[in-house]
C-alpha positions, 0 to 999 in steps of 0.5 A: 310504753311504761309511761303510757300505762302509768298515765292510763292508770292515773286517768282511770283512777281519777275519773272514777273507774277505780274501786268505789267506796261502798254505797251509803245505806238507804235505811237508817240502822237505828230508826228503820226510816229512809236514811239521808246522805246528809247525816252520816257517821264513820264506823271503824273497827280494827282487830289482829288476825293470825296470818296473811291468809286470814287478812286476804280472806277478810279483805276480799269480803269484809262484810261477810266477816263483820260478826266475827270482828264484832265478837272477836276475843282479845288475842284470838284471830276472829277468822281462824280462832288461832292466836292473833299476831299484832303484825297482821290487822284488818279493819272494817270501815263503813260510812253510815247514813241516818234518818235524823240527828237523834239516830246518829247520836244513838249510833255514835254512843254504841256503834258496835251495837248498831253496825250489824243493822246497816243494810244497803 
């Protein structure tokens, strides 16, 4: 039975039933034009939080805490505002699509400025 469960889990994961990555945005965050899935950039920002509770809270709905992550003060947990512990970190990561190469280049120069404009 244990082997059957393991095999089923592998099959489900490999066939796409596992949690999928967030869909690409359909509107370019820089130009406001329709985004192309052929022109993308990867955004990632990691910060320390104070505890496992905040880490779990962030990991449950990371986009809800994006403003906290962007405004994080060094040494302070962006969720609880308590002292951060470098043993606990969270990462907001997202693949972003753009309308054109110029918009991608603009985003790549200052991604923190533009990431909050990313919409589905």
